[in-house]
C-alpha positions in Angstrom: 120.3 130.0 109.9 118.5 126.7 109.2 117.4 126.6 112.8 115.9 130.1 112.4 113.9 128.9 109.4 112.6 126.0 111.3 111.7 128.3 114.2 109.7 130.6 111.9 107.7 127.6 110.5 106.9 126.5 114.1 105.8 130.0 115.1 103.7 130.4 111.9 102.1 126.9 112.4 101.1 127.6 116.0 99.9 131.1 115.1 97.6 129.9 112.3 96.4 127.0 114.5 95.4 129.5 117.2 93.5 131.5 114.7 91.6 128.3 113.8 90.8 127.9 117.5 88.8 131.1 117.5 86.3 129.6 115.0 86.3 126.0 116.2 83.4 125.4 118.6 81.4 122.3 117.7 82.3 118.7 117.2 81.6 119.1 113.5 84.3 121.8 113.4 86.8 119.5 115.0 86.0 116.5 112.8 85.1 117.9 109.3 85.3 121.7 109.6 81.5 121.8 109.4 81.7 120.5 105.9 82.2 124.0 104.6 85.7 124.0 103.0 85.9 125.2 99.4 87.6 123.1 96.8 90.6 125.4 96.4 91.2 125.7 100.1 90.7 122.0 100.6 93.0 121.0 97.6 95.8 123.1 99.1 95.2 121.5 102.5 95.1 118.0 101.1 98.3 118.5 99.1 99.9 120.0 102.2 99.2 116.9 104.3 99.8 114.4 101.5 103.2 115.6 100.6 105.0 114.0 103.5 108.6 113.3 104.5 108.7 110.6 101.7 107.8 113.2 99.1 110.0 116.1 100.3 113.1 114.1 101.2 112.6 110.4 100.3 111.9 110.6 96.6 115.0 112.7 95.9 117.1 110.2 98.0 115.7 107.2 96.1 116.3 108.8 92.7 119.8 109.8 93.8 120.7 106.2 94.7 118.8 104.2 92.2 118.3 106.4 89.2 115.3 107.4 87.1 113.4 104.2 87.7 112.5 105.6 91.1 110.3 108.3 89.4 107.6 105.6 89.7 107.2 106.9 93.3 106.2 110.4 92.1 103.9 109.0 89.4 102.3 106.6 91.8 101.7 109.2 94.5 99.9 111.4 92.0 98.0 108.8 90.1 96.5 107.6 93.4 94.4 110.7 93.4 93.1 110.0 89.9 91.9 106.6 91.2 90.3 108.2 94.1 88.6 110.8 91.9 87.2 108.1 89.5 86.1 105.5 92.1 85.3 107.0 95.5 85.5 110.7 96.0 81.9 111.9 95.4 80.1 108.8 96.8 82.2 108.9 99.9 81.2 112.5 100.5 77.5 111.7 99.9 77.7 109.0 102.5 77.3 111.6 105.3 80.0 109.9 107.4 82.7 111.6 109.5 85.3 108.9 109.4 86.1 105.6 107.6 84.6 103.5 110.5 81.4 105.6 110.2 81.1 104.8 106.5 81.8 101.1 107.2 79.1 100.9 109.9 76.5 102.7 107.8 77.1 100.8 104.7 77.4 97.3 106.2 75.2 97.8 109.3 77.8 96.1 111.5 79.6 97.1 114.7 82.1 94.4 114.1 83.2 95.8 110.7 83.4 99.2 112.3 85.7 98.0 115.0 88.0 96.3 112.5 88.2 99.5 110.5 89.0 101.5 113.6 91.9 99.2 114.4 93.2 99.5 110.8 92.9 103.3 110.9 95.1 103.4 114.0 97.5 100.9 112.6 97.9 102.5 109.2 98.1 106.0 110.7 100.8 104.9 113.2 102.8 103.3 110.4 102.6 106.4 108.3 103.5 108.7 111.3 106.8 106.8 111.8 108.6 108.2 108.7 107.3 111.7 109.6 109.0 111.5 113.0 112.1 110.0 111.4 112.2 112.7 108.8 111.9 115.4 111.5 114.7 113.9 113.5 116.8 113.6 110.4 116.3 117.2 109.5 117.1 118.6 112.9 120.1 116.4 113.2 121.4 117.5 109.7 121.1 121.2 110.4 122.0 121.4 114.1 123.7 118.1 115.0 121.1 117.5 117.7 119.9 113.9 118.4 117.1 112.8 116.1 114.8 112.3 119.1 114.7 116.1 119.5 113.2 116.8 116.1 110.7 114.0 116.5 109.7 115.4 119.9 109.3 118.9 118.6 107.0 117.8 115.8 104.9 115.6 118.2 104.4 118.5 120.7 103.4 121.0 118.0 101.0 118.7 116.2 99.3 117.8 119.5 98.9 121.5 120.4 97.5 122.4 117.0 95.1 119.4 116.6 93.9 119.7 120.2 93.4 123.4 119.9 91.2 123.6 116.8 90.8 120.2 115.2 90.1 120.0 111.4 89.1 123.6 110.9 92.4 124.8 112.4 94.5 122.2 110.6 92.9 123.2 107.2 94.4 126.6 107.4 97.8 125.3 108.6 98.1 122.7 105.9 97.1 125.0 103.1 99.8 127.4 104.2 102.3 124.6 104.5 101.7 123.3 100.9 102.7 126.6 99.4 105.7 126.9 101.8 106.9 123.4 100.7 106.5 124.2 97.0 108.4 127.4 97.4 111.2 125.8 99.5 111.8 123.1 96.8 111.4 125.4 93.7 113.3 128.5 94.8 116.8 126.9 95.0 116.3 125.1 91.7 115.3 128.4 89.9 118.2 130.2 91.5 120.6 127.5 90.3 119.2 127.8 86.8 119.4 131.6 86.8 123.1 131.4 88.0 123.9 129.0 85.2 122.0 131.1 82.6 123.7 134.3 83.7 127.1 132.8 82.9 128.2 131.8 86.4 130.0 128.6 85.4 131.6 128.2 88.8 128.9 125.8 89.8 129.7 123.6 86.8 126.0 122.9 86.2 126.3 121.8 82.5 129.1 119.4 83.3 127.1 118.0 86.2 124.0 117.4 84.1 126.0 115.7 81.4 127.7 113.5 83.9 124.5 112.5 85.6 122.8 111.8 82.2 125.7 109.5 81.1 125.6 107.7 84.5 121.9 107.2 84.4 122.0 105.9 80.8 123.5 102.7 82.3 121.0 100.0 83.1 119.6 100.3 86.7 117.5 97.9 88.7 113.9 99.0 89.1 112.2 99.4 92.4 115.1 100.1 94.6 117.6 97.6 93.1 115.7 94.7 94.7 115.5 91.1 93.4 112.8 90.5 90.7 112.6 94.2 89.8 109.7 93.9 87.3 107.5 92.3 90.0 108.7 94.9 92.6 107.9 97.8 90.3 104.4 96.7 89.5 103.7 95.9 93.1 104.9 99.3 94.1 102.6 101.0 91.6 99.6 99.0 92.8 100.3 100.1 96.4 100.7 103.7 95.5 97.8 104.0 93.0 95.3 102.1 95.1 96.6 102.8 98.6 95.8 106.5 98.4 92.1 105.8 98.7 92.7 103.9 101.9 94.8 106.4 103.8 92.6 107.7 106.7 94.0 111.2 106.7 93.3 111.6 103.0 89.8 110.2 103.1 88.7 112.3 106.1 89.4 115.4 104.0 86.6 114.6 101.5 84.1 114.7 104.3 84.9 118.4 104.7 83.6 119.3 101.2 80.1 120.7 101.0 78.9 118.1 98.5 80.1 115.4 96.0 80.6 117.8 93.2 82.9 119.8 95.3 84.8 116.6 96.3 85.5 115.9 92.6 86.6 119.5 91.9 88.9 119.3 94.9 90.5 116.1 93.6 91.2 117.7 90.2 92.9 120.6 91.8 94.9 118.3 94.0 96.2 116.5 90.9 97.5 119.7 89.4 99.2 120.8 92.7 100.8 117.4 93.2 102.1 117.3 89.6 103.6 120.8 90.0 105.4 119.7 93.3 106.8 116.5 91.9 108.7 118.2 89.2 111.4 119.3 91.7 112.6 116.4 93.8 114.2 114.6 90.8 116.2 117.8 90.0 117.8 117.6 93.4 118.7 114.0 92.8 120.3 114.8 89.4 122.4 117.6 90.9 123.2 115.5 93.9 124.9 112.9 91.7 127.7 115.4 91.0 127.7 117.8 94.0 126.9 115.3 96.7 128.1 111.9 95.5 129.1 110.8 99.0 125.5 110.7 100.0 124.9 107.8 97.6 126.7 105.5 100.0 124.7 106.7 103.0 122.4 109.6 104.0 120.7 109.9 100.6 117.5 111.2 102.3 119.4 114.4 103.2 120.3 115.4 99.7 117.6 118.1 99.5 118.8 119.6 102.7 122.5 119.6 101.9 122.6 120.4 98.2 122.0 124.3 98.4 125.1 124.8 100.6 127.2 122.5 98.5 126.4 124.4 95.2 126.5 127.9 96.8 129.0 128.0 99.6 128.6 131.0 101.9 125.6 133.2 102.8 123.5 132.4 99.7 123.8 128.6 100.4 122.9 129.2 104.0 119.8 131.2 103.1 118.6 128.6 100.6 119.4 125.8 103.1 117.3 127.5 105.7 114.4 127.8 103.3 114.7 124.1 102.4 114.9 123.1 106.1 111.8 125.2 106.8 109.9 123.4 104.0 111.0 120.0 105.2 109.8 120.7 108.7 106.5 122.0 107.2 106.1 118.6 105.5 106.4 116.7 108.7 104.1 119.0 110.6 101.3 119.0 107.9 101.2 115.3 107.3 101.5 114.5 111.0 98.6 116.9 111.7 96.3 115.2 109.2 97.2 111.7 110.5 96.7 112.8 114.1 93.2 114.2 113.3 92.2 110.9 111.6 93.5 108.7 114.4 92.1 110.9 117.1 88.7 110.8 115.6 88.6 107.0 115.7 90.1 106.8 119.3 87.6 109.4 120.5 84.5 107.7 119.0 85.4 104.0 119.6 87.4 104.1 122.8 87.1 107.3 124.8 83.7 108.8 124.4 81.6 105.9 125.8 84.0 105.5 128.8 83.9 109.3 129.5 80.1 109.1 129.2 79.9 106.4 131.9 82.5 108.1 134.2 80.9 111.5 134.1 77.3 110.6 133.6 77.3 112.5 130.3 78.5 115.7 131.9 81.4 116.4 129.5 82.2 118.2 126.3 82.8 116.0 123.2 85.6 118.3 122.1 87.5 117.5 125.3 87.5 113.8 124.6 88.8 114.6 121.1 91.7 116.5 122.6 92.6 113.6 124.9 92.5 111.4 121.9 94.8 113.7 119.9 97.4 113.3 122.7 97.1 109.5 122.6 97.2 109.5 118.8 100.7 111.0 118.8 102.1 109.4 121.9 101.9 105.8 120.6 103.7 106.6 117.2 106.4 108.6 119.1 107.1 105.6 121.4 107.2 103.3 118.4 109.6 105.7 116.7 112.0 105.3 119.6 112.2 101.5 119.3 111.9 100.8 115.6 114.8 100.5 113.1 115.5 103.0 110.3 114.1 102.1 106.9 114.3 104.7 104.2 111.5 107.3 104.3 109.9 106.3 101.0 110.1 102.6 101.8 108.3 103.0 105.1 105.6 105.1 103.5 105.3 102.5 100.7 104.5 99.8 103.3 101.7 102.0 104.7 100.3 102.4 101.2 100.5 98.6 100.8 98.5 98.0 104.0 95.9 100.6 102.9 95.6 99.1 99.4 95.0 95.7 100.9 92.3 96.7 103.4 90.3 99.9 102.7 90.6 99.8 98.9 88.6 96.6 98.5 86.2 97.8 101.2 85.5 101.1 99.5 85.6 100.1 95.9 83.4 97.0 96.3 81.3 98.6 99.0 80.4 101.6 96.8 80.0 99.8 93.5 78.9 96.2 94.3 75.5 95.9 95.9 76.0 92.1 96.6 78.9 92.6 99.0 78.0 91.0 102.4 78.9 92.1 105.9 80.8 88.8 106.4 82.7 89.4 103.1 83.7 92.9 104.2 85.0 91.7 107.6 86.9 88.8 106.0 88.5 91.0 103.4 89.7 93.5 106.0 91.1 90.7 108.2 92.9 88.7 105.5 94.3 91.8 103.7 95.2 93.5 107.0 97.0 90.4 108.4 98.9 89.7 105.2 100.1 93.3 104.5 100.8 94.1 108.2 102.9 90.9 108.5 105.0 91.9 105.5 105.4 95.4 107.0 106.4 94.0 110.4 109.0 91.7 108.7 110.5 94.7 107.0 110.8 96.6 110.2 112.2 93.7 112.2 114.5 92.4 109.5 113.6 91.6 105.9 114.9 88.6 103.9 118.2 89.4 102.1 117.6 87.9 98.6 115.4 86.1 96.2 111.6 85.9 96.0 111.1 86.2 99.8 112.8 89.6 99.7 110.7 90.8 96.7 107.4 89.5 98.1 107.9 91.0 101.6 109.5 94.2 100.4 106.7 95.0 98.0 103.7 93.0 99.1 100.8 94.8 97.4 100.8 92.7 94.2 99.7 89.6 96.2 98.0 91.1 99.3 95.6 93.4 97.5 94.3 90.7 95.0 94.0 88.3 98.0 91.8 90.8 99.9 89.6 91.4 96.8 89.3 87.7 96.2 88.4 87.1 99.8 85.7 89.7 99.8 84.1 88.3 96.6 84.3 84.6 97.5 83.0 85.1 101.1 80.2 87.4 99.9 79.1 84.9 97.3 79.0 82.2 100.0 77.1 84.4 102.5 74.2 86.0 100.5 72.1 86.0 103.6 74.5 88.5 105.2 74.0 91.3 102.6 72.8 94.3 104.7 69.1 94.9 104.6 69.6 98.6 103.8 71.9 98.0 100.8 69.5 99.5 98.3 69.0 102.6 100.4 72.8 103.0 100.9 73.4 102.7 97.1 70.9 105.4 96.4 72.5 107.7 99.0 76.0 107.1 97.6 75.2 107.5 93.9 72.4 110.1 93.7 73.7 113.6 93.0 72.9 116.3 95.6 71.0 118.3 93.0 68.3 115.5 93.0 65.9 115.7 95.9 66.1 112.4 97.8 65.7 111.1 101.3 69.3 110.4 102.3 68.4 108.4 105.4 69.4 108.8 109.0 72.5 110.7 110.1 75.5 108.5 109.6 77.4 109.9 112.6 75.0 108.8 115.3 77.1 108.8 118.5 77.6 112.6 118.8 75.8 114.3 121.6 72.7 116.0 120.0 73.7 119.5 121.2 77.2 119.2 119.8 76.7 117.8 116.3 76.0 119.1 112.9 74.0 116.7 110.7 75.1 116.0 107.1 73.9 118.6 104.6 70.6 117.7 102.9 70.1 118.2 99.1 
């Protein structure tokens, strides 16, 4: 029955994606949905792609094993959007860019900074795709017994089909649908459990379960996953989650699809409400899992959301609820993987493929075709990496991606938008230093992290030292290289901070390497 639920999600995803294909024609449609997505649609789509395997399965698994201290994950994931709202949402939309490298090149007038950003987008996106593929394999293995590679391959194929077919416009419809499916899949079993208990069905022993879990959680628990130096680990985790959100390429590209800066802010406010509603439910699965699935604490905690319905309601009711949850989990992998693939494909297309295709064909090609080739490459590399990497927990892997994003794009965006004295050399130095430090920590975690002491804490949660290091590098190098401040800084600042309602010359089109016949310029005030 769970397999049927997954199959229905796949059919619906492909069907909605094909509908998007009918209205996707220009390169602007593929990259930013022609900048015409309303705040409510965009908020649902952003929430759909943001709520990944770590949110749907990983948070419940962490809370199940480590207790209420792991609620910091839910808080951090949500507060990240508040930081994005306050610091970068509207200025980023006003920049007129299509991707993060576009913004970097326009703001700092440097092809070198653009190339560094392109490499980081691919790296962060690949690191974030790994837990999505791992979660898909885990879900298929749990409900069918098939090897994990099967679930990962299914997600990879479907995502490539959808992204290549309709790009951002198609994915917007798919992700908005998938958010509401995920919310329903998590909420419905909880409400049915509460109704059964309220109606006097004491066979599930809910009251005793809650009392037992509360008593168990009253005991002191180590913060941040039971690691050494828990206070440091907790604050480092919060820094990564709160400030890493603004550096995730698949999140930022969504704000380019809004009509203007005001719509970008409204979108972020709605996203905060949708995320807050969703994160009410994973901890409930963890609480019930302490009593109904205690064996998962020792291993397989990430499957508690998938297994809990059938353990509480044996028989047909449990099978139906399990099918709904499995469908929601698969939607989580598909939606996040789709957003990441669009972001990575955009960078590969612009910075690697398009110029080469132009030379090979003499310019006789369609830009959307190079985007489709890039989409295939964007998913192939993470899938191959999934086949050879070890298995970290879902939330831990995503946390490392947030740490890399917080140590690279967060300083670039915050200082680039709000500090006019930031130099091109400072931007490049901050990206390199922060990227190397955080990526090295992530690599050590994948290969084999230290087992105890400060090395384990510093490598396991690196954001508390890598992010300040990146900010400090940008500031110091910029102070030392005042002659490298871009000549057009004043013009860039006016474009970033002037509301659209004010008539102002916003400068040349940021996205300059689209063929003229296949581009849509940024909307003028």
